[in-house]
Every structure is written in structure tokens, then in C-alpha cells.
MDTraj code that builds the backbone (N, CA, C; nanometers):
import mdtraj as md
import numpy as np

residues = "MET ALA THR ARG THR VAL GLY PHE ALA ILE GLU ASP ALA ASP ARG ALA ARG LEU GLU ARG LEU VAL GLY LYS TYR ALA GLY GLY ASN ARG SER ALA PHE LEU ARG VAL ALA ILE SER TYR MET GLU ALA VAL ASP ARG ALA GLU ARG LEU ARG SER LEU GLN SER TYR GLY CYS ARG ARG SER ALA ASP LYS GLY LEU GLY LEU THR ASP VAL GLN ALA VAL VAL ARG ARG VAL ILE ARG ARG ARG ARG ASP ARG".split()
xyz = np.array([
    [0.1742, -8.1839, 3.2892],
    [0.2957, -8.0972, 3.2589],
    [0.3809, -8.1590, 3.3138],
    [0.4988, -8.1840, 3.2217],
    [0.6203, -8.2357, 3.2799],
    [0.6670, -8.1314, 3.3642],
    [0.7516, -8.1864, 3.4672],
    [0.8281, -8.1010, 3.5695],
    [0.9664, -8.1612, 3.5824],
    [1.0426, -8.0469, 3.5953],
    [1.2111, -8.1104, 3.5846],
    [1.2373, -8.0222, 3.7642],
    [1.3501, -8.0711, 3.8108],
    [1.3974, -8.0074, 3.9358],
    [1.5139, -7.9329, 3.8663],
    [1.5199, -7.8083, 3.9234],
    [1.6568, -7.7573, 3.9284],
    [1.7190, -7.7084, 4.0291],
    [1.8411, -7.6949, 4.0332],
    [1.8837, -7.6518, 4.1545],
    [1.9570, -7.5125, 4.1246],
    [1.9208, -7.4241, 4.2336],
    [2.0380, -7.2902, 4.2459],
    [2.0355, -7.2342, 4.3974],
    [2.1230, -7.1613, 4.4195],
    [2.2018, -7.1150, 4.5178],
    [2.1717, -6.9991, 4.5999],
    [2.1317, -6.9515, 4.7055],
    [2.1051, -6.8307, 4.7498],
    [2.2034, -6.8551, 4.8872],
    [2.2397, -6.7217, 4.9239],
    [2.3056, -6.6309, 5.0149],
    [2.2201, -6.6722, 5.1285],
    [2.2876, -6.7265, 5.2560],
    [2.2247, -6.7304, 5.3474],
    [2.1453, -6.5950, 5.4277],
    [2.1831, -6.5103, 5.4113],
    [2.0986, -6.3862, 5.4296],
    [1.9972, -6.3229, 5.3725],
    [1.9656, -6.4117, 5.2143],
    [1.8646, -6.4041, 5.1403],
    [1.7475, -6.5069, 5.1910],
    [1.7906, -6.6054, 5.2456],
    [1.6747, -6.7194, 5.2988],
    [1.5850, -6.6911, 5.3791],
    [1.5926, -6.6209, 5.5091],
    [1.4560, -6.5508, 5.5555],
    [1.3684, -6.4587, 5.4294],
    [1.4545, -6.3734, 5.3528],
    [1.3638, -6.3327, 5.2396],
    [1.2776, -6.4064, 5.1846],
    [1.3399, -6.5232, 5.1057],
    [1.2988, -6.5769, 5.0345],
    [1.1712, -6.6689, 5.0802],
    [1.1973, -6.7280, 5.2151],
    [1.0972, -6.7694, 5.2727],
    [0.9694, -6.6931, 5.3179],
    [0.9973, -6.5676, 5.3296],
    [0.8872, -6.4687, 5.3495],
    [0.7703, -6.4578, 5.2360],
    [0.8620, -6.4534, 5.1455],
    [0.7534, -6.4057, 4.9907],
    [0.7047, -6.5399, 4.9465],
    [0.8172, -6.6752, 4.9758],
    [0.7126, -6.7870, 4.9194],
    [0.5982, -6.8074, 5.0105],
    [0.5795, -6.7627, 5.1251],
    [0.5005, -6.7632, 5.2076],
    [0.3566, -6.6483, 5.1631],
    [0.4127, -6.5526, 5.1445],
    [0.3379, -6.4735, 5.1003],
    [0.2477, -6.4499, 4.9532],
    [0.3266, -6.5241, 4.8638],
    [0.2860, -6.5384, 4.7483],
    [0.2525, -6.6588, 4.6836],
    [0.3088, -6.7559, 4.7733],
    [0.2873, -6.9144, 4.6793],
    [0.2248, -6.9851, 4.8084],
    [0.1915, -6.9351, 4.9177],
    [0.1505, -7.0429, 5.0416],
    [0.2568, -7.1421, 5.0877],
    [0.3766, -7.1272, 5.0827],
    [0.4626, -7.1724, 5.1171],
    [0.5510, -7.2491, 5.0140],
    [0.4889, -7.2763, 4.8800],
    [0.5429, -7.3665, 4.7942],
    [0.6457, -7.2895, 4.7205],
    [0.7986, -7.3207, 4.7003],
    [0.8430, -7.2687, 4.6451],
    [0.8601, -7.2771, 4.4790],
    [0.8270, -7.4191, 4.4421],
    [0.7927, -7.4253, 4.2777],
    [0.7096, -7.2902, 4.2563],
    [0.5817, -7.2914, 4.2939],
    [0.4804, -7.2248, 4.2722],
    [0.5223, -7.0705, 4.2681],
    [0.5922, -7.0715, 4.3829],
    [0.6381, -6.9179, 4.3711],
    [0.7769, -6.8634, 4.2763],
    [0.8589, -6.9824, 4.2532],
    [0.9245, -6.9482, 4.1177],
    [0.8498, -6.9062, 4.0149],
    [0.7347, -6.9981, 3.9821],
    [0.6452, -6.9849, 3.8804],
    [0.5819, -6.8335, 3.8789],
    [0.5393, -6.7794, 3.9832],
    [0.4756, -6.6485, 3.9976],
    [0.6084, -6.5238, 3.9764],
    [0.7097, -6.5684, 4.0218],
    [0.8268, -6.4577, 3.9882],
    [0.8651, -6.4607, 3.8508],
    [0.8575, -6.5784, 3.7950],
    [0.8730, -6.5820, 3.6507],
    [0.7899, -6.4964, 3.5577],
    [0.6432, -6.5145, 3.5902],
    [0.5735, -6.4367, 3.5266],
    [0.5814, -6.3048, 3.5633],
    [0.6052, -6.2478, 3.6988],
    [0.6233, -6.1058, 3.7107],
    [0.7447, -6.0731, 3.6418],
    [0.8316, -6.1512, 3.6259],
    [0.9454, -6.0782, 3.5392],
    [0.9630, -6.0628, 3.4270],
    [0.8687, -6.1532, 3.3543],
    [0.8206, -6.1646, 3.2181],
    [0.7759, -6.0287, 3.2264],
    [0.6553, -5.9955, 3.2729],
    [0.5795, -5.8296, 3.2610],
    [0.6745, -5.7414, 3.2819],
    [0.7312, -5.7537, 3.3578],
    [0.8479, -5.6221, 3.3725],
    [0.9559, -5.6200, 3.2596],
    [0.9791, -5.7526, 3.2074],
    [1.0653, -5.7058, 3.0836],
    [0.9677, -5.6658, 2.9675],
    [0.8619, -5.7023, 2.9763],
    [0.7659, -5.6571, 2.8502],
    [0.7450, -5.4873, 2.8823],
    [0.7333, -5.4501, 2.9841],
    [0.6723, -5.3152, 3.0230],
    [0.8244, -5.2313, 2.9976],
    [0.9481, -5.3000, 3.0157],
    [1.0959, -5.2082, 2.9957],
    [1.1221, -5.2344, 2.8488],
    [1.0400, -5.3246, 2.7746],
    [1.0489, -5.3298, 2.6343],
    [0.9736, -5.2297, 2.5330],
    [0.8735, -5.2149, 2.5890],
    [0.7472, -5.0959, 2.5590],
    [0.8486, -4.9399, 2.5729],
    [0.8973, -4.9212, 2.7264],
    [0.8883, -4.8029, 2.7324],
    [1.0192, -4.7583, 2.6429],
    [1.1194, -4.8653, 2.6217],
    [1.2199, -4.8655, 2.5077],
    [1.1688, -4.7987, 2.3777],
    [1.0856, -4.9224, 2.3325],
    [1.0070, -4.8536, 2.1679],
    [0.9300, -4.7089, 2.2023],
    [0.8561, -4.7140, 2.3059],
    [0.8328, -4.5557, 2.3263],
    [0.9284, -4.4306, 2.3182],
    [1.0269, -4.4872, 2.3595],
    [1.1325, -4.3787, 2.3851],
    [1.1863, -4.3534, 2.2182],
    [1.1897, -4.4449, 2.1475],
    [1.2819, -4.4499, 2.0274],
    [1.1843, -4.3839, 1.9537],
    [1.0434, -4.4232, 1.9520],
    [0.9733, -4.3643, 1.8986],
    [0.9719, -4.1962, 1.8984],
    [0.9614, -4.1774, 1.9995],
    [0.9495, -4.0382, 2.0228],
    [1.0668, -3.9128, 2.0090],
    [1.2101, -4.0155, 2.0186],
    [1.3021, -3.9912, 1.9265],
    [1.2975, -3.9757, 1.7950],
    [1.2336, -4.0590, 1.7291],
    [1.2126, -4.0685, 1.5681],
    [1.1224, -3.9695, 1.5319],
    [0.9972, -3.9335, 1.6146],
    [0.9501, -3.8522, 1.5589],
    [0.9755, -3.7098, 1.5867],
    [1.0419, -3.6796, 1.7016],
    [1.1144, -3.5328, 1.7289],
    [1.2109, -3.5299, 1.6179],
    [1.3058, -3.6111, 1.5746],
    [1.3978, -3.5905, 1.4405],
    [1.3224, -3.5384, 1.3300],
    [1.1962, -3.5722, 1.3204],
    [1.1109, -3.5424, 1.1843],
    [1.0286, -3.4513, 1.1905],
    [1.0547, -3.3803, 1.3717],
    [0.9541, -3.2741, 1.3609],
    [0.8137, -3.3089, 1.3839],
    [0.7730, -3.4238, 1.3991],
    [0.6342, -3.4575, 1.4448],
    [0.5720, -3.4492, 1.5869],
    [0.4873, -3.3737, 1.6104],
    [0.4580, -3.3983, 1.7685],
    [0.3428, -3.4954, 1.7873],
    [0.2736, -3.5077, 1.8741],
    [0.1619, -3.5648, 1.9252],
    [0.0742, -3.5832, 1.8354],
    [0.0271, -3.4619, 1.7914],
    [-0.1194, -3.4677, 1.7183],
    [-0.0754, -3.5340, 1.5824],
    [0.0376, -3.4869, 1.5174],
    [0.0760, -3.5566, 1.4000],
    [0.0735, -3.7285, 1.4372],
    [0.1017, -3.8012, 1.5545],
    [0.1076, -3.9002, 1.5449],
    [0.0134, -4.0053, 1.5980],
    [-0.1100, -3.9103, 1.6277],
    [-0.2473, -3.9551, 1.6715],
    [-0.3210, -3.9420, 1.5479],
    [-0.2923, -3.8534, 1.4242],
    [-0.3338, -3.8456, 1.3113],
    [-0.3158, -3.9768, 1.2248],
    [-0.1886, -4.0058, 1.2530],
    [-0.1375, -4.1511, 1.1750],
    [-0.2028, -4.2698, 1.2603],
    [-0.2272, -4.2592, 1.3524],
    [-0.2793, -4.4110, 1.4526],
    [-0.4441, -4.3938, 1.4069],
    [-0.5000, -4.2592, 1.4040],
    [-0.6233, -4.2620, 1.3644],
    [-0.6114, -4.3232, 1.1863],
    [-0.5517, -4.2786, 1.1120],
    [-0.5649, -4.3244, 0.9557],
    [-0.4858, -4.4624, 0.9460],
    [-0.4397, -4.5147, 1.0163],
    [-0.4082, -4.6831, 1.0294],
    [-0.5125, -4.7491, 1.0624],
    [-0.6172, -4.7103, 1.1863],
    [-0.7047, -4.7948, 1.2620],
    [-0.8033, -4.7477, 1.1604],
    [-0.8313, -4.6723, 1.0942],
    [-0.9681, -4.6465, 0.9864],
    [-0.9182, -4.7187, 0.8828],
    [-0.8092, -4.7496, 0.7841],
    [-0.7519, -4.8173, 0.6954],
    [-0.7997, -4.9735, 0.7485],
    [-0.7570, -5.0200, 0.8640],
    [-0.7836, -5.1584, 0.9062],
    [-0.9396, -5.1771, 0.9525],
    [-1.0096, -5.0717, 0.9649],
    [-1.1480, -5.1233, 0.9694],
    [-1.2255, -5.1177, 0.8645],
    [-1.1599, -5.0674, 0.7517],
    [-1.2659, -5.0454, 0.6288],
    [-1.2174, -5.1848, 0.5569],
    [-1.1345, -5.2666, 0.5863],
    [-1.0841, -5.3832, 0.5158],
    [-1.2280, -5.4886, 0.5165],
])
top = md.Topology()
chain = top.add_chain()
for i, resn in enumerate(residues, 1):
    res = top.add_residue(resn, chain, resSeq=i)
    for name in ("N", "CA", "C"):
        top.add_atom(name, md.element.get_by_symbol(name[0]), res)
traj = md.Trajectory(xyz[None], top)
């Protein structure tokens, strides 16, 4: 794995917080901590996007007068169709 050094600045007030988190989640290794933080933030991003899609789907369903049982029926139909291929 190729690596590259990147620089970023933090405020003095955040230094102690960073060191505590680096110690807790990465054994004192800032590079490892950044990799952990990136993975965590990607998971947060995915959850936010899924939440947004769910909200969109709920609004669209409500606009069409569809309820949870209607949605479940569609899901079952799609799963059955895929299984029968």
C-alpha cells in the first residue's frame, strides 16, 4: 500500500481531545486513527443517505396512497420474481 503524508491543522484546544481519541482507537498512531475515522464517517454517510432515501420513499408512497402493507407486497413480489429466475 502506497502512503502519502498529508498535513492538516487543529486548534490548540482540540489537541488533547485528538490525543485521547488516538490513544483509545488507534493505540497512539495518528495515521491509524485517521483510517478508523474515515471508515466511521463513511458509515455515517451511508446511514444518512439511506435515511434520506427511506424518507423519500415514504413521501412518494404516501403521495400515491400506499401504506406499509402495499410496500411489503411489492417487496415480496420482487423477491419472488428474482428467486424464480
